A tleap script that builds the chain and sets N, CA, C and O, in Angstrom:
source leaprc.protein.ff14SB
mol = sequence {
  NMET LEU ALA GLU PRO CYS LEU PHE GLY ASP
  TYR LYS THR VAL GLY LEU PRO GLU PRO PRO
  ALA GLU PRO GLY LEU ARG LEU TYR GLU ASP
  LEU GLY SER TYR GLU ALA VAL LYS PRO LEU
  TRP GLU HIE LEU LEU GLY GLY TYR ASN ALA
  LYS GLN LYS PRO MET GLN LEU ILE PHE PHE
  GLU ASP ALA LEU GLU HIE LEU THR ARG ILE
  GLU ARG THR LEU ARG LEU PRO GLN ALA SER
  GLU ARG GLY GLY CLYS
}
set mol.1.N position { -70.474 -66.771 157.090 }
set mol.1.CA position { -70.114 -66.877 155.663 }
set mol.1.C position { -70.236 -65.736 154.646 }
set mol.1.O position { -71.325 -65.170 154.558 }
set mol.2.N position { -69.399 -65.419 154.011 }
set mol.2.CA position { -69.235 -64.108 153.101 }
set mol.2.C position { -69.873 -64.629 151.766 }
set mol.2.O position { -69.594 -65.741 151.317 }
set mol.3.N position { -70.782 -63.726 151.129 }
set mol.3.CA position { -71.286 -63.860 149.947 }
set mol.3.C position { -70.388 -63.806 148.907 }
set mol.3.O position { -69.340 -63.201 149.133 }
set mol.4.N position { -70.574 -64.366 147.663 }
set mol.4.CA position { -69.715 -64.220 146.449 }
set mol.4.C position { -70.459 -63.253 145.516 }
set mol.4.O position { -71.671 -63.400 145.361 }
set mol.5.N position { -69.814 -62.300 144.906 }
set mol.5.CA position { -68.498 -61.611 145.274 }
set mol.5.C position { -68.505 -60.983 146.487 }
set mol.5.O position { -69.596 -60.667 146.961 }
set mol.6.N position { -67.367 -60.710 147.155 }
set mol.6.CA position { -67.241 -60.047 148.272 }
set mol.6.C position { -66.794 -58.536 147.819 }
set mol.6.O position { -65.623 -58.261 147.556 }
set mol.7.N position { -67.868 -57.589 147.760 }
set mol.7.CA position { -67.676 -56.332 147.300 }
set mol.7.C position { -68.122 -55.342 148.327 }
set mol.7.O position { -69.326 -55.124 148.462 }
set mol.8.N position { -67.267 -54.753 149.032 }
set mol.8.CA position { -67.563 -53.731 149.976 }
set mol.8.C position { -67.064 -52.365 149.715 }
set mol.8.O position { -65.870 -52.236 149.446 }
set mol.9.N position { -67.847 -51.316 149.763 }
set mol.9.CA position { -67.558 -49.983 149.638 }
set mol.9.C position { -68.374 -49.019 150.226 }
set mol.9.O position { -69.306 -49.288 150.984 }
set mol.10.N position { -67.984 -47.728 149.838 }
set mol.10.CA position { -69.026 -46.676 150.436 }
set mol.10.C position { -69.416 -45.853 149.233 }
set mol.10.O position { -69.557 -44.638 149.374 }
set mol.11.N position { -69.586 -46.379 148.155 }
set mol.11.CA position { -70.064 -45.467 147.028 }
set mol.11.C position { -71.275 -45.877 146.510 }
set mol.11.O position { -71.521 -45.546 145.350 }
set mol.12.N position { -72.174 -46.602 147.192 }
set mol.12.CA position { -73.397 -46.977 146.750 }
set mol.12.C position { -74.352 -45.908 146.548 }
set mol.12.O position { -75.339 -46.188 145.868 }
set mol.13.N position { -74.243 -44.704 147.022 }
set mol.13.CA position { -75.272 -43.725 146.730 }
set mol.13.C position { -74.569 -42.555 146.174 }
set mol.13.O position { -75.132 -41.463 146.112 }
set mol.14.N position { -73.309 -42.749 145.751 }
set mol.14.CA position { -72.766 -41.541 145.098 }
set mol.14.C position { -73.182 -41.327 143.645 }
set mol.14.O position { -73.235 -42.188 142.767 }
set mol.15.N position { -73.461 -40.057 143.547 }
set mol.15.CA position { -74.016 -39.739 142.113 }
set mol.15.C position { -75.482 -39.948 141.720 }
set mol.15.O position { -75.946 -39.679 140.612 }
set mol.16.N position { -76.206 -40.496 142.831 }
set mol.16.CA position { -77.478 -40.773 142.560 }
set mol.16.C position { -78.325 -39.522 142.836 }
set mol.16.O position { -78.069 -38.674 143.691 }
set mol.17.N position { -79.441 -39.527 141.935 }
set mol.17.CA position { -80.449 -38.336 142.116 }
set mol.17.C position { -80.950 -37.900 143.398 }
set mol.17.O position { -81.081 -36.715 143.703 }
set mol.18.N position { -81.250 -38.966 144.206 }
set mol.18.CA position { -81.715 -38.919 145.519 }
set mol.18.C position { -80.351 -39.062 146.580 }
set mol.18.O position { -79.578 -40.019 146.572 }
set mol.19.N position { -80.276 -38.067 147.336 }
set mol.19.CA position { -79.041 -38.033 148.312 }
set mol.19.C position { -79.412 -38.871 149.452 }
set mol.19.O position { -80.609 -39.028 149.693 }
set mol.20.N position { -78.455 -39.466 150.235 }
set mol.20.CA position { -78.699 -40.290 151.526 }
set mol.20.C position { -79.447 -39.252 152.343 }
set mol.20.O position { -79.499 -38.055 152.057 }
set mol.21.N position { -80.013 -39.826 153.378 }
set mol.21.CA position { -80.946 -39.143 154.320 }
set mol.21.C position { -80.011 -37.945 155.067 }
set mol.21.O position { -80.455 -36.837 155.371 }
set mol.22.N position { -78.662 -38.388 155.291 }
set mol.22.CA position { -77.749 -37.455 155.942 }
set mol.22.C position { -76.713 -37.198 155.041 }
set mol.22.O position { -75.905 -38.059 154.694 }
set mol.23.N position { -76.710 -35.813 154.576 }
set mol.23.CA position { -75.732 -35.450 153.322 }
set mol.23.C position { -74.214 -35.649 153.947 }
set mol.23.O position { -73.828 -35.302 155.063 }
set mol.24.N position { -73.578 -36.211 153.057 }
set mol.24.CA position { -72.029 -36.448 153.500 }
set mol.24.C position { -71.874 -37.867 154.090 }
set mol.24.O position { -70.749 -38.335 154.267 }
set mol.25.N position { -73.023 -38.574 154.404 }
set mol.25.CA position { -72.853 -39.996 155.174 }
set mol.25.C position { -72.705 -40.806 153.930 }
set mol.25.O position { -73.427 -40.709 152.938 }
set mol.26.N position { -71.606 -41.686 154.100 }
set mol.26.CA position { -71.205 -42.718 153.026 }
set mol.26.C position { -70.882 -43.916 153.896 }
set mol.26.O position { -69.816 -43.997 154.507 }
set mol.27.N position { -71.920 -44.937 153.944 }
set mol.27.CA position { -71.624 -46.066 154.851 }
set mol.27.C position { -70.920 -47.199 154.092 }
set mol.27.O position { -71.307 -47.579 152.988 }
set mol.28.N position { -69.913 -47.696 154.709 }
set mol.28.CA position { -69.141 -48.790 154.129 }
set mol.28.C position { -69.899 -50.035 154.309 }
set mol.28.O position { -70.108 -50.480 155.437 }
set mol.29.N position { -70.322 -50.618 153.239 }
set mol.29.CA position { -71.255 -51.725 153.262 }
set mol.29.C position { -71.068 -52.736 152.106 }
set mol.29.O position { -70.448 -52.511 151.067 }
set mol.30.N position { -71.685 -53.859 152.435 }
set mol.30.CA position { -71.687 -54.858 151.339 }
set mol.30.C position { -72.427 -54.258 150.095 }
set mol.30.O position { -73.574 -53.831 150.225 }
set mol.31.N position { -71.791 -54.225 148.914 }
set mol.31.CA position { -72.605 -53.838 147.829 }
set mol.31.C position { -73.302 -54.791 147.022 }
set mol.31.O position { -73.994 -54.469 146.056 }
set mol.32.N position { -73.115 -56.002 147.430 }
set mol.32.CA position { -74.085 -57.123 146.713 }
set mol.32.C position { -73.322 -57.708 145.602 }
set mol.32.O position { -72.122 -57.982 145.642 }
set mol.33.N position { -74.159 -57.887 144.553 }
set mol.33.CA position { -73.463 -58.480 143.466 }
set mol.33.C position { -72.791 -57.655 142.390 }
set mol.33.O position { -72.776 -56.439 142.584 }
set mol.34.N position { -72.248 -58.109 141.313 }
set mol.34.CA position { -71.893 -57.369 140.182 }
set mol.34.C position { -72.879 -56.593 139.588 }
set mol.34.O position { -72.725 -55.428 139.221 }
set mol.35.N position { -74.015 -57.330 139.486 }
set mol.35.CA position { -75.199 -56.616 138.714 }
set mol.35.C position { -75.730 -55.346 139.568 }
set mol.35.O position { -76.417 -54.469 139.044 }
set mol.36.N position { -75.402 -55.329 140.744 }
set mol.36.CA position { -75.855 -54.156 141.602 }
set mol.36.C position { -74.831 -53.028 141.462 }
set mol.36.O position { -75.311 -51.897 141.381 }
set mol.37.N position { -73.499 -53.147 141.420 }
set mol.37.CA position { -72.532 -52.245 141.228 }
set mol.37.C position { -72.323 -51.641 139.880 }
set mol.37.O position { -72.026 -50.456 139.729 }
set mol.38.N position { -72.497 -52.546 138.842 }
set mol.38.CA position { -72.369 -52.070 137.410 }
set mol.38.C position { -72.943 -50.841 137.097 }
set mol.38.O position { -72.334 -49.904 136.580 }
set mol.39.N position { -74.397 -50.852 137.488 }
set mol.39.CA position { -75.029 -49.483 137.092 }
set mol.39.C position { -74.496 -48.220 137.592 }
set mol.39.O position { -74.484 -47.175 136.943 }
set mol.40.N position { -73.927 -48.416 139.132 }
set mol.40.CA position { -73.433 -47.257 139.688 }
set mol.40.C position { -72.152 -46.687 138.962 }
set mol.40.O position { -71.953 -45.476 138.865 }
set mol.41.N position { -71.291 -47.656 138.455 }
set mol.41.CA position { -70.197 -47.286 137.683 }
set mol.41.C position { -70.572 -46.626 136.340 }
set mol.41.O position { -70.041 -45.590 135.939 }
set mol.42.N position { -71.579 -47.343 135.642 }
set mol.42.CA position { -71.994 -46.865 134.406 }
set mol.42.C position { -72.518 -45.418 134.601 }
set mol.42.O position { -72.244 -44.593 133.729 }
set mol.43.N position { -73.230 -45.061 135.646 }
set mol.43.CA position { -73.896 -43.715 135.950 }
set mol.43.C position { -72.582 -42.730 136.136 }
set mol.43.O position { -72.550 -41.638 135.569 }
set mol.44.N position { -71.581 -43.162 136.909 }
set mol.44.CA position { -70.375 -42.255 136.951 }
set mol.44.C position { -69.650 -41.949 135.904 }
set mol.44.O position { -69.115 -40.858 135.705 }
set mol.45.N position { -69.606 -43.050 135.096 }
set mol.45.CA position { -68.890 -42.790 133.782 }
set mol.45.C position { -69.744 -41.978 132.902 }
set mol.45.O position { -69.147 -41.253 132.106 }
set mol.46.N position { -70.924 -41.964 132.897 }
set mol.46.CA position { -71.861 -41.180 132.119 }
set mol.46.C position { -71.578 -39.685 132.443 }
set mol.46.O position { -71.407 -38.821 131.583 }
set mol.47.N position { -71.552 -39.494 133.720 }
set mol.47.CA position { -71.278 -38.134 134.337 }
set mol.47.C position { -69.991 -37.535 133.837 }
set mol.47.O position { -69.947 -36.395 133.375 }
set mol.48.N position { -68.979 -38.298 133.935 }
set mol.48.CA position { -67.697 -37.994 133.294 }
set mol.48.C position { -67.612 -37.841 131.800 }
set mol.48.O position { -66.948 -36.926 131.311 }
set mol.49.N position { -68.218 -38.647 131.115 }
set mol.49.CA position { -68.027 -38.385 129.749 }
set mol.49.C position { -68.954 -37.187 129.197 }
set mol.49.O position { -68.760 -36.807 128.042 }
set mol.50.N position { -69.916 -36.602 129.950 }
set mol.50.CA position { -70.729 -35.605 129.728 }
set mol.50.C position { -69.907 -34.254 129.929 }
set mol.50.O position { -70.315 -33.216 129.407 }
set mol.51.N position { -68.700 -34.285 130.720 }
set mol.51.CA position { -67.898 -33.230 130.800 }
set mol.51.C position { -66.596 -33.309 130.210 }
set mol.51.O position { -65.981 -32.280 129.932 }
set mol.52.N position { -66.095 -34.534 129.981 }
set mol.52.CA position { -64.643 -34.708 129.411 }
set mol.52.C position { -64.638 -35.493 128.106 }
set mol.52.O position { -65.716 -35.903 127.676 }
set mol.53.N position { -63.678 -35.698 127.541 }
set mol.53.CA position { -63.684 -36.610 126.266 }
set mol.53.C position { -64.193 -37.927 126.629 }
set mol.53.O position { -63.653 -38.550 127.543 }
set mol.54.N position { -65.109 -38.368 126.039 }
set mol.54.CA position { -65.840 -39.677 126.302 }
set mol.54.C position { -64.814 -40.848 126.271 }
set mol.54.O position { -63.960 -40.980 125.394 }
set mol.55.N position { -64.988 -41.634 127.269 }
set mol.55.CA position { -64.298 -42.967 127.399 }
set mol.55.C position { -65.377 -44.099 127.240 }
set mol.55.O position { -66.458 -44.066 127.829 }
set mol.56.N position { -64.992 -45.078 126.410 }
set mol.56.CA position { -65.922 -46.150 126.188 }
set mol.56.C position { -65.275 -47.383 126.918 }
set mol.56.O position { -64.318 -47.972 126.415 }
set mol.57.N position { -65.833 -47.757 128.125 }
set mol.57.CA position { -65.434 -48.655 128.876 }
set mol.57.C position { -66.408 -49.796 129.281 }
set mol.57.O position { -67.559 -49.515 129.617 }
set mol.58.N position { -66.025 -50.900 129.258 }
set mol.58.CA position { -66.704 -52.220 129.518 }
set mol.58.C position { -66.440 -52.601 130.993 }
set mol.58.O position { -65.278 -52.796 131.351 }
set mol.59.N position { -67.420 -52.711 131.826 }
set mol.59.CA position { -67.211 -52.956 133.170 }
set mol.59.C position { -67.446 -54.686 133.467 }
set mol.59.O position { -68.481 -55.160 133.938 }
set mol.60.N position { -66.541 -55.270 133.173 }
set mol.60.CA position { -66.628 -56.717 133.395 }
set mol.60.C position { -66.246 -56.918 134.836 }
set mol.60.O position { -65.743 -55.974 135.446 }
set mol.61.N position { -66.460 -58.155 135.467 }
set mol.61.CA position { -66.469 -58.353 136.808 }
set mol.61.C position { -65.184 -58.101 137.565 }
set mol.61.O position { -65.151 -57.613 138.695 }
set mol.62.N position { -64.122 -58.472 136.855 }
set mol.62.CA position { -62.690 -58.035 137.372 }
set mol.62.C position { -62.540 -56.822 137.462 }
set mol.62.O position { -62.010 -56.363 138.474 }
set mol.63.N position { -62.913 -56.094 136.558 }
set mol.63.CA position { -62.933 -54.456 136.451 }
set mol.63.C position { -63.694 -53.908 137.554 }
set mol.63.O position { -63.293 -52.875 138.091 }
set mol.64.N position { -64.780 -54.503 137.962 }
set mol.64.CA position { -65.617 -53.935 138.994 }
set mol.64.C position { -65.020 -54.141 140.370 }
set mol.64.O position { -65.118 -53.327 141.288 }
set mol.65.N position { -64.301 -55.472 140.437 }
set mol.65.CA position { -63.560 -55.543 141.682 }
set mol.65.C position { -62.319 -54.623 141.951 }
set mol.65.O position { -61.990 -54.207 143.062 }
set mol.66.N position { -61.716 -54.384 140.836 }
set mol.66.CA position { -60.448 -53.487 140.846 }
set mol.66.C position { -60.931 -52.077 141.054 }
set mol.66.O position { -60.239 -51.381 141.798 }
set mol.67.N position { -62.068 -51.514 140.488 }
set mol.67.CA position { -62.549 -50.321 140.742 }
set mol.67.C position { -63.062 -50.168 142.187 }
set mol.67.O position { -63.046 -49.091 142.784 }
set mol.68.N position { -63.520 -51.328 142.707 }
set mol.68.CA position { -63.922 -51.116 144.131 }
set mol.68.C position { -62.727 -50.962 145.108 }
set mol.68.O position { -62.760 -50.191 146.067 }
set mol.69.N position { -61.819 -51.639 144.840 }
set mol.69.CA position { -60.360 -51.638 145.587 }
set mol.69.C position { -59.801 -50.119 145.409 }
set mol.69.O position { -59.566 -49.435 146.405 }
set mol.70.N position { -59.609 -49.645 144.134 }
set mol.70.CA position { -59.129 -48.314 143.988 }
set mol.70.C position { -60.007 -47.309 144.589 }
set mol.70.O position { -59.439 -46.380 145.162 }
set mol.71.N position { -61.157 -47.321 144.568 }
set mol.71.CA position { -61.996 -46.213 145.192 }
set mol.71.C position { -61.896 -46.213 146.626 }
set mol.71.O position { -61.917 -45.148 147.244 }
set mol.72.N position { -61.776 -47.457 147.273 }
set mol.72.CA position { -61.479 -47.619 148.769 }
set mol.72.C position { -60.071 -46.989 148.973 }
set mol.72.O position { -59.898 -46.376 150.026 }
set mol.73.N position { -59.104 -47.064 148.135 }
set mol.73.CA position { -57.677 -46.726 148.289 }
set mol.73.C position { -57.774 -45.234 148.310 }
set mol.73.O position { -57.296 -44.565 149.227 }
set mol.74.N position { -58.385 -44.738 147.311 }
set mol.74.CA position { -58.467 -43.174 147.110 }
set mol.74.C position { -59.177 -42.443 148.071 }
set mol.74.O position { -58.991 -41.239 148.252 }
set mol.75.N position { -60.062 -43.186 148.755 }
set mol.75.CA position { -60.762 -42.526 150.051 }
set mol.75.C position { -60.119 -42.473 151.260 }
set mol.75.O position { -60.571 -41.777 152.170 }
set mol.76.N position { -58.923 -43.249 151.407 }
set mol.76.CA position { -58.090 -43.314 152.628 }
set mol.76.C position { -57.584 -41.861 152.780 }
set mol.76.O position { -57.294 -41.155 151.814 }
set mol.77.N position { -57.499 -41.455 154.127 }
set mol.77.CA position { -56.863 -40.053 154.302 }
set mol.77.C position { -55.389 -39.984 153.916 }
set mol.77.O position { -54.573 -40.830 154.283 }
set mol.78.N position { -55.075 -38.868 153.110 }
set mol.78.CA position { -53.572 -38.616 152.655 }
set mol.78.C position { -52.814 -38.371 153.903 }
set mol.78.O position { -53.389 -38.080 154.952 }
set mol.79.N position { -51.595 -38.479 153.805 }
set mol.79.CA position { -50.644 -38.222 154.782 }
set mol.79.C position { -50.932 -36.755 155.219 }
set mol.79.O position { -50.983 -36.581 156.436 }
set mol.80.N position { -51.089 -35.888 154.577 }
set mol.80.CA position { -51.304 -34.370 154.832 }
set mol.80.C position { -52.461 -34.322 155.673 }
set mol.80.O position { -52.491 -33.589 156.662 }
set mol.81.N position { -53.506 -35.130 155.307 }
set mol.81.CA position { -54.529 -35.056 156.223 }
set mol.81.C position { -54.696 -35.551 157.588 }
set mol.81.O position { -55.519 -35.181 158.426 }
set mol.82.N position { -53.576 -36.653 157.704 }
set mol.82.CA position { -53.427 -37.290 159.056 }
set mol.82.C position { -52.253 -36.476 159.898 }
set mol.82.O position { -51.839 -36.790 161.014 }
set mol.83.N position { -51.839 -35.412 159.134 }
set mol.83.CA position { -50.773 -34.642 159.967 }
set mol.83.C position { -49.376 -34.997 159.659 }
set mol.83.O position { -48.424 -34.431 160.195 }
set mol.84.N position { -49.254 -36.023 158.712 }
set mol.84.CA position { -47.735 -36.524 158.429 }
set mol.84.C position { -47.215 -35.487 157.272 }
set mol.84.O position { -47.771 -34.457 156.890 }
set mol.85.N position { -45.992 -36.060 156.832 }
set mol.85.CA position { -45.463 -35.188 155.860 }
set mol.85.C position { -45.463 -35.890 154.392 }
set mol.85.O position { -45.035 -35.278 153.414 }
savepdb mol mol.pdb
quit
């Protein structure tokens, strides 16, 4: 039985001060609850805001689900990486 919410991704360690044991290793895993992923996105937004014009975003539950899907889609190999056109 799957837990609610069903949030899976490979970004749990991205942007954290301590890198994973194996650099470049990003495990696709259950990310847990909204409360567990919200600080990750807030940290990433803070990094963006430090370099770019700041965005004021609110990470409500639906937004966190959509961001998780978008991140998974963007991490898929592109056609040029797969040898396609």
